[in-house]
N, C-alpha and C positions, 0 to 999 in steps of 0.2 A: 730438634730434638734436647731434651733436658740436659743432656751432657754437655752440650755445646751453647747452652742458653746464655753462659756468663760470657759468651763471645760476640753474641749477636748485636749488631750496631742499632738497637731499639731505643735509647735513650737520646734526648737533646735538650739543649741548655740554650736560652736565647737571651737571658742577661749578660753583656758584656763585662761585668765584672767577676761573676760567677764562672763564666766561661773562662776567662782569663786564670782565675786561680786553680781550674782544672786542666788548663792547657788545651782549651779547644777554643774553634773559632765560634761566635754566636750562631747558632742554628745548626751547627753541626752533629750529624748523629755520631753516637758512640756508644761503646760497650759497658758491661758491668764491671769487666777485669780493669777497663781502664780508669773508670772510676774509683774503684778501690785502690788503685795504684796512687791514686791521689787523696785517699781518704782523710789525710790530715788535714788538708784544704777544704775538703767537706764539712767538716768536723767545724772547723772555725767560722765557715758561713751559716752554721745552723746553730750557732750559739744563742742568737738573737732570738730566734723561733721559740727555743726552749723557757725563755723568761718573758713572752710576750703574749698576750691573749689572741686568738685567733683572728679577732675582728680589725687588728691593729696592724697587723701584718701589711706589708709592701708587697707590690707585685711582683719583686724579685724573691721576697721570703715566701710568698705563696708558691713559686716556682719549685724552691728548693724543698720546700714540704712536699710538693707532688713528687720531686725526683726521688725523695728518701722513702716515701710509699712505694715507688715502683720499683726501687733496688730491694725495698724489702720482701715485695711480692716474689721478685726474680731468686731471690735468696733462699726460698723454700724448694729452689731445683738443686740444692747440694747436696741432696741424696744419690744424686745421678753420677756416680764416680767408677762407671764400669769401662769406660773409653781411657785406656792408659797409653797416651800418646808423647808423655813429656820423660824425658831422662832424669833421675834422681839428683839430687843436690852431689855436690863434691866430696862430702864428708861421709854421704850415707854408704851404710856397709852391707845394706839388704841387695842393692842392686836392681828393687823393684821399680817399674815405671810408675808415674803417677797421673792422675787425670786433671784437666783444667781446674775442676771445683776444690780438690784438694791442694792445688798450688795457691788458690785463693782463700786458704784458711788461716792467713794472719802470718804465716811462715815469710822468711826473707827470700824473696825470688833472686836466683843469680841470673848473670846475663844471657847465657844461653836459652834458660827458661823464658825470660823475657822476651829474646827475639821469636821463639817458637810460638809464644801466645801471639805474640803480634803478627806472625804469619798466617796463624791459623784465623783470625780476625780478617786479615786482608783477603784469604781466601774465601771466608764466608761473604765477604761483601762482592768479590767478584762473582762469585757462583750466583747470588741473587741479582747482580747485573746481567749474567749470563756472557761474562766478560772473559773468553779462554785463554788470552793473552797474561791477564792480570792473574787467572787461576794457576797457570803454568809458574808465572815469576813468583807467586806466593808458596807454591809448593817447592820449588828451588831453595827459597828462603828459609822454609821448614827444615829441607834437609840440610843446608847449612848450619842450621841452630844445632841439629842432633850432632853433626860431625864436630862442632864446637864443645861439645860437651865433655867435661873433664872425666866423666864415667868409662866404662871398658867401651873400646870402640866398636861403632855398630855395624855389623856386617848387611849390607844391602841386598846381596844375593838370597839371604836367609828370609828378610823381609818381603823379596819380590816371589820367593818360592810359596811364603804363607798367603801371598794375595792370590796368587794362581790356584792354590788350594781351597781357599774360599769360593773363588769363583766356579771352580770346575766342579766341584759337591761330588767327589768322587764315590763316597758311599751311599749318596743317595742315587746314582747311576747305578752302582752294585745291587743296591736293593731292588731297583727295577728289573735287572737279569736275574736276581733271586726268583723274584714273584713271576717273571716270563717263564722261567724254568719249570716252576711247580705246574702254572697251567698248561704249559705244553705236555709235561708229565701226565696229567689228567686226562688231556685229551687223547694221548697216546694210549690209553686204556681202552679207547671206543674205536680208534682208526688208526692206521698206520702205524702200528706200535712201534717199529724197530727204526723208521725214517724219525718219527717225531720223537721218540726217546732219547735219538743221537743228537738232535737238533736241540733238547732240551738240555742235554749233558754238555754241550757247548754254550749256550747261554749260561749255564752254572760256573763253568770254568771262567768263563769273560768276567762274570761278576765276581769270581775270587781274583783275578788278576786286579781287578781295579781295586779290591779291597785290599790287597797285599801292597799295592803302590800306595794307596792311602797311608797305610800303616808305616810304610817306608819313609814318607815324605814327613810325616809329624816326628818320626824318630830324628830325621836330619834337621828339621826345626828347631825341635826343642832340647836337642841333643841328648834325649833320653832313651832308656829302654821303651817296649812298647806298651808296658802297664805302669806309667808314672802318674796316671791320674784314674778315677773310678770309670770316667767315660771311655778312656782308651781300653781298661781292662775288660769291659763288655765287648768292646768291637775285635779286642785280640782273642777272646774267648770264640768269639763266633768265627773268626779266621781259623783258629784250630779245629774247629770242628766240622767246618767246610773243607779243610786240607783233608783230614780223614774220610771226608765224603767222598771227594775226588778220587782217592786212591781206592776205596771199598768199590765205587762205581765202576773203575778201570778193571777191577778184579772180578766183580761180580757179573756185572752187566745186565742187572735186572730191575734196575730203577730205585732199588733201595737208597743206593747213596745218593741220588739227585734227590730223592724223597727228604732223606734227613738233612742234607746240606743246603737245600735251597729252604726249607721252612726255617730251620736255626740259624740261617743267615738272616734271613729276613725278620724273624722275631728278634734276634739280639740287635740288628740294626734299628728297629723300632725303639727298643731299651734304650741304646746308645742316644738317640735322636731326643729321648725325653731329657737326659742328663743335659745335652748338649744346651737345649731350650732353658734350663735352668741356670746358665753359666755356669756349670760344673767341670767344665772340660780343662782347666787350668789347675785345679785343686789337688794338692797331693793325697795319695789314700791316707797315710798315717804319718805323723812328724817323724816316728823313728826309722821310716823306710826311705827318708830323702838321702838317698845316698845311690851311684850310677851301681857300685858294685853291688850292694844288696838287692837293688831292683833287677840288676841283670842276671841275677844267678838265684837266690833262695825265692823272691816271689815269681819269677818267671817258672821257675821249677815247681812250686806249689800250684800255680794255675793250670799247666800240663798235666 
């Protein structure tokens, strides 16, 4: 993936002199990140290339020229900054994590960040070689690098919850239950109205429970009210509509609540997935709303 292309070991240097200046063994594969961490040495090596015609280059100079070209090609991936896996610098006031490509923009790389970069490089190599032991070791090194960050201490239990949420796809499963509820309700209008309508109600309630649990986990993970992003707002509106639909159906028992809840829940899940695909799930609604108290009171009240 482009987000990690700067860490892939896809460059090699065979000239002993050049390899030594880049702290490599001749023929050793290395990454863009490693070479750029020694860009001062690379600049010294490339000085002769800039002042000589190409036909007079030595073999080592040709290798350096090819390396520079390959580095330039790889650098076109620097737009891929979505993978925020590195804690910020010590003096950073935002607390925002950064991507590998952002770390390689010329800033000073702090020790904990360098350790994380190296551990991710080792992980990618181990994964390519299908070495599970080395992969585990690299991940432990990554964890150590994160724990050594001078920024706010990382809560790994929250990270584990986030991983589980991403794997469980609670909202997708909830959508399936809502759609199943609509189908069963439609069939109940033709055959077995009471039995199928009760089953449809049960499937809608099951979808609602998963819907509720998904919102709860996002609140725990993000330490925010349930409407801190536009994505969450759509999901929360769906939750409220289905909640009222469950109550309506419980009181009326005529299928109206199932119809409203299942259709609305499905539709708003689809809209939410659209925002998730755009990478919009972590964006604040408006800058002035960046307050837990405001989000928990005013905005939630308005949405309800």
